[in-house]
VEXLUM-966148 format. One record per residue (C-alpha): residue number from 1; residue in one letter; x, y, z. Coordinates in Angstrom, 1 decimal, padded with zeros to 4 digits, m for minus. Layout:
N
<pos=NUM, code=a, xx=X, yy=Y, zz=Z> .
...
***
This chain:
130
<pos=1, code=m, xx=107.9, yy=088.3, zz=089.9> .
<pos=2, code=a, xx=110.2, yy=090.8, zz=088.3> .
<pos=3, code=t, xx=109.6, yy=093.6, zz=090.9> .
<pos=4, code=n, xx=111.6, yy=093.1, zz=094.0> .
<pos=5, code=k, xx=111.2, yy=094.3, zz=097.5> .
<pos=6, code=a, xx=114.3, yy=096.5, zz=097.3> .
<pos=7, code=e, xx=112.9, yy=098.4, zz=094.3> .
<pos=8, code=l, xx=109.6, yy=099.2, zz=096.0> .
<pos=9, code=n, xx=111.5, yy=100.2, zz=099.2> .
<pos=10, code=k, xx=113.5, yy=102.6, zz=097.2> .
<pos=11, code=e, xx=110.3, yy=104.1, zz=095.8> .
<pos=12, code=l, xx=108.8, yy=104.3, zz=099.3> .
<pos=13, code=t, xx=111.9, yy=106.1, zz=100.6> .
<pos=14, code=r, xx=111.6, yy=108.6, zz=097.8> .
<pos=15, code=a, xx=107.9, yy=109.0, zz=098.5> .
<pos=16, code=l, xx=108.5, yy=109.5, zz=102.2> .
<pos=17, code=h, xx=110.9, yy=112.3, zz=101.5> .
<pos=18, code=q, xx=108.4, yy=113.9, zz=099.1> .
<pos=19, code=y, xx=105.0, yy=113.3, zz=100.8> .
<pos=20, code=g, xx=105.7, yy=112.0, zz=104.3> .
<pos=21, code=a, xx=105.4, yy=115.3, zz=106.2> .
<pos=22, code=d, xx=102.0, yy=115.9, zz=104.7> .
<pos=23, code=y, xx=100.7, yy=112.6, zz=106.3> .
<pos=24, code=g, xx=102.3, yy=112.9, zz=109.7> .
<pos=25, code=f, xx=105.5, yy=110.9, zz=109.1> .
<pos=26, code=a, xx=108.8, yy=112.2, zz=110.8> .
<pos=27, code=i, xx=111.2, yy=112.7, zz=107.9> .
<pos=28, code=t, xx=114.7, yy=112.0, zz=109.2> .
<pos=29, code=e, xx=117.1, yy=109.5, zz=107.8> .
<pos=30, code=k, xx=116.8, yy=107.5, zz=111.0> .
<pos=31, code=s, xx=113.0, yy=107.5, zz=111.0> .
<pos=32, code=i, xx=112.8, yy=106.5, zz=107.3> .
<pos=33, code=v, xx=115.2, yy=103.6, zz=107.8> .
<pos=34, code=k, xx=113.1, yy=102.4, zz=110.8> .
<pos=35, code=l, xx=109.9, yy=102.7, zz=108.7> .
<pos=36, code=i, xx=111.4, yy=100.8, zz=105.8> .
<pos=37, code=e, xx=112.7, yy=098.0, zz=108.1> .
<pos=38, code=a, xx=109.2, yy=097.5, zz=109.4> .
<pos=39, code=e, xx=107.4, yy=097.7, zz=106.0> .
<pos=40, code=v, xx=104.8, yy=095.1, zz=104.9> .
<pos=41, code=f, xx=105.4, yy=093.5, zz=101.6> .
<pos=42, code=d, xx=103.0, yy=091.3, zz=099.6> .
<pos=43, code=e, xx=102.7, yy=089.9, zz=096.1> .
<pos=44, code=i, xx=099.5, yy=088.8, zz=094.6> .
<pos=45, code=h, xx=098.3, yy=087.4, zz=091.3> .
<pos=46, code=l, xx=094.9, yy=088.4, zz=089.8> .
<pos=47, code=n, xx=093.4, yy=087.3, zz=086.6> .
<pos=48, code=s, xx=092.8, yy=090.1, zz=084.1> .
<pos=49, code=c, xx=094.3, yy=092.8, zz=086.3> .
<pos=50, code=g, xx=095.3, yy=096.0, zz=084.4> .
<pos=51, code=g, xx=096.4, yy=099.4, zz=085.4> .
<pos=52, code=k, xx=092.9, yy=100.8, zz=085.2> .
<pos=53, code=l, xx=091.6, yy=098.2, zz=087.6> .
<pos=54, code=l, xx=094.5, yy=098.8, zz=090.0> .
<pos=55, code=a, xx=094.0, yy=102.6, zz=089.9> .
<pos=56, code=e, xx=090.3, yy=102.2, zz=090.6> .
<pos=57, code=a, xx=091.0, yy=100.0, zz=093.6> .
<pos=58, code=l, xx=093.5, yy=102.5, zz=094.9> .
<pos=59, code=m, xx=091.1, yy=105.4, zz=094.6> .
<pos=60, code=k, xx=088.5, yy=103.4, zz=096.4> .
<pos=61, code=s, xx=091.0, yy=102.6, zz=099.2> .
<pos=62, code=g, xx=092.7, yy=105.9, zz=099.5> .
<pos=63, code=k, xx=094.4, yy=108.5, zz=097.4> .
<pos=64, code=v, xx=096.8, yy=108.0, zz=094.5> .
<pos=65, code=l, xx=099.7, yy=110.4, zz=094.8> .
<pos=66, code=e, xx=101.7, yy=109.2, zz=091.7> .
<pos=67, code=q, xx=100.9, yy=107.1, zz=088.7> .
<pos=68, code=s, xx=103.4, yy=106.2, zz=086.0> .
<pos=69, code=d, xx=102.5, yy=107.0, zz=082.4> .
<pos=70, code=d, xx=102.2, yy=103.3, zz=081.6> .
<pos=71, code=e, xx=099.8, yy=102.7, zz=084.6> .
<pos=72, code=k, xx=102.2, yy=100.1, zz=086.1> .
<pos=73, code=s, xx=103.6, yy=101.9, zz=089.1> .
<pos=74, code=y, xx=101.8, yy=103.8, zz=091.8> .
<pos=75, code=i, xx=102.4, yy=105.6, zz=095.1> .
<pos=76, code=a, xx=099.3, yy=105.9, zz=097.2> .
<pos=77, code=v, xx=098.2, yy=106.8, zz=100.7> .
<pos=78, code=v, xx=095.6, yy=104.8, zz=102.5> .
<pos=79, code=r, xx=093.9, yy=105.3, zz=105.9> .
<pos=80, code=a, xx=093.9, yy=102.2, zz=108.1> .
<pos=81, code=g, xx=094.4, yy=101.2, zz=111.7> .
<pos=82, code=v, xx=091.9, yy=101.8, zz=114.5> .
<pos=83, code=a, xx=089.0, yy=103.7, zz=113.1> .
<pos=84, code=n, xx=091.0, yy=104.5, zz=110.0> .
<pos=85, code=m, xx=092.8, yy=107.2, zz=111.9> .
<pos=86, code=n, xx=096.4, yy=106.4, zz=110.7> .
<pos=87, code=y, xx=098.0, yy=106.8, zz=107.3> .
<pos=88, code=a, xx=100.0, yy=104.2, zz=105.4> .
<pos=89, code=l, xx=102.1, yy=105.0, zz=102.4> .
<pos=90, code=l, xx=102.2, yy=102.4, zz=099.6> .
<pos=91, code=a, xx=104.3, yy=101.6, zz=096.6> .
<pos=92, code=l, xx=102.8, yy=099.3, zz=094.0> .
<pos=93, code=k, xx=104.1, yy=097.8, zz=090.8> .
<pos=94, code=l, xx=102.0, yy=095.9, zz=088.2> .
<pos=95, code=d, xx=103.8, yy=093.3, zz=086.2> .
<pos=96, code=g, xx=101.4, yy=091.5, zz=083.9> .
<pos=97, code=e, xx=098.7, yy=090.1, zz=086.3> .
<pos=98, code=d, xx=101.1, yy=090.2, zz=089.3> .
<pos=99, code=i, xx=101.1, yy=093.0, zz=091.8> .
<pos=100, code=s, xx=103.8, yy=093.8, zz=094.3> .
<pos=101, code=i, xx=102.8, yy=096.0, zz=097.2> .
<pos=102, code=a, xx=105.1, yy=097.5, zz=099.9> .
<pos=103, code=a, xx=103.6, yy=099.7, zz=102.7> .
<pos=104, code=v, xx=104.8, yy=101.6, zz=105.7> .
<pos=105, code=a, xx=103.0, yy=103.3, zz=108.5> .
<pos=106, code=k, xx=103.9, yy=105.2, zz=111.6> .
<pos=107, code=e, xx=102.9, yy=103.2, zz=114.7> .
<pos=108, code=g, xx=102.6, yy=104.6, zz=118.2> .
<pos=109, code=l, xx=102.9, yy=102.7, zz=121.5> .
<pos=110, code=i, xx=099.9, yy=100.6, zz=120.6> .
<pos=111, code=k, xx=100.6, yy=098.8, zz=117.4> .
<pos=112, code=q, xx=097.6, yy=099.0, zz=115.0> .
<pos=113, code=g, xx=098.9, yy=097.0, zz=112.1> .
<pos=114, code=t, xx=098.2, yy=100.0, zz=109.9> .
<pos=115, code=a, xx=100.5, yy=099.0, zz=107.0> .
<pos=116, code=k, xx=099.1, yy=095.5, zz=106.9> .
<pos=117, code=g, xx=095.5, yy=096.8, zz=107.1> .
<pos=118, code=a, xx=096.1, yy=099.2, zz=104.2> .
<pos=119, code=v, xx=097.5, yy=096.4, zz=102.0> .
<pos=120, code=e, xx=094.5, yy=094.2, zz=102.9> .
<pos=121, code=k, xx=092.1, yy=097.0, zz=102.1> .
<pos=122, code=v, xx=093.7, yy=097.5, zz=098.6> .
<pos=123, code=i, xx=093.6, yy=093.7, zz=098.0> .
<pos=124, code=r, xx=090.0, yy=093.5, zz=099.1> .
<pos=125, code=n, xx=089.0, yy=096.3, zz=096.7> .
<pos=126, code=l, xx=091.0, yy=094.7, zz=093.9> .
<pos=127, code=c, xx=089.2, yy=091.4, zz=094.4> .
<pos=128, code=e, xx=085.8, yy=093.1, zz=094.3> .
<pos=129, code=k, xx=086.7, yy=094.4, zz=090.9> .
<pos=130, code=q, xx=087.4, yy=090.8, zz=089.6> .
***
């Protein structure tokens, strides 16, 4: 895939600076580095996946914060974790029928796997649309 993990991490870092405080993330350089180091990254291939399909799956999963004009890049926030009480921030890139997803979430003492759960929720909603 053309999109790499570093590119999505750069987008997540920018999004954390811009939106993180609104969703309960601590916005210091140290906390952002820690979040990025613990991010979840996944790449999937779906037949006949386009920007509209991805946008619909994201809206069903959570809230789209940014969408590129060409409908190929997205920043979204998705609730996940125990009882969907925690937020994950996601950066997504569509390249043909391939989708790269990077997600970060603030975890407390009890790890809920929020970022992984958010990615799984988006993938599940994408697969429903197929």
